[in-house]
C-alpha positions as CSV (number, residue, x, y, z in Angstrom):
1,M,-28.4,14.1,-0.7
2,S,-25.1,12.3,-0.7
3,H,-24.5,9.1,-2.5
4,P,-22.1,6.4,-1.3
5,R,-18.9,6.0,-3.2
6,P,-18.4,2.7,-5.0
7,L,-15.9,0.4,-3.3
8,G,-12.4,1.3,-4.4
9,A,-13.3,4.8,-5.7
10,N,-10.8,7.4,-4.7
11,P,-9.2,5.3,-1.9
12,G,-7.0,8.2,-0.7
13,P,-3.3,8.2,-0.2
14,H,-1.6,4.8,0.0
15,V,1.7,3.1,-0.6
16,S,2.0,-0.6,-1.6
17,A,4.6,-3.2,-2.3
18,P,4.6,-6.7,-3.8
19,V,5.0,-9.9,-1.8
20,R,6.7,-12.6,-3.9
21,D,7.1,-16.3,-3.7
22,R,10.4,-18.2,-4.0
23,T,10.3,-18.0,-7.8
24,G,9.8,-14.2,-7.7
25,R,6.1,-14.4,-8.8
26,V,3.9,-11.8,-7.1
27,I,1.5,-13.6,-4.8
28,A,0.2,-10.8,-2.6
29,S,0.7,-7.2,-1.7
30,I,1.1,-5.1,1.4
31,S,-0.1,-1.6,1.7
32,V,-0.7,1.3,4.1
33,S,-3.3,4.0,3.7
34,G,-4.9,6.7,5.7
35,P,-6.4,10.1,5.7
36,I,-4.5,12.7,3.8
37,D,-3.9,14.8,6.9
38,R,-1.9,11.9,8.3
39,M,-0.4,10.4,5.1
40,G,0.3,13.7,3.4
41,H,0.1,14.5,-0.3
42,R,3.2,12.4,-1.1
43,P,3.0,9.3,1.1
44,G,5.7,7.5,-0.8
45,D,8.3,10.0,0.4
46,R,7.5,9.1,4.0
47,H,6.5,5.4,3.9
48,A,7.9,3.7,0.7
49,I,11.0,2.3,2.3
50,A,9.2,0.8,5.2
51,V,6.5,-0.7,3.0
52,L,9.1,-2.1,0.5
53,R,11.1,-3.7,3.4
54,A,8.0,-5.2,4.9
55,G,7.1,-6.7,1.4
56,Q,10.7,-8.1,1.2
57,R,10.5,-9.6,4.7
58,L,7.2,-11.3,3.9
59,S,8.6,-12.6,0.7
60,G,11.2,-14.4,2.7
61,I,8.7,-16.4,4.8
């Protein structure tokens, strides 16, 4: 019999970046995640720059 995983347990590969307000305080985050066969074992190598840039753009709003 299988048991459901608790929310947030082993979320799989993901990359995240902060979103900051005008004072530099972190107010949110942006992330991408997906199955390991699509994200790979080292998702930061492929997606970190795009996610960081998205966080920077959102910080400028």
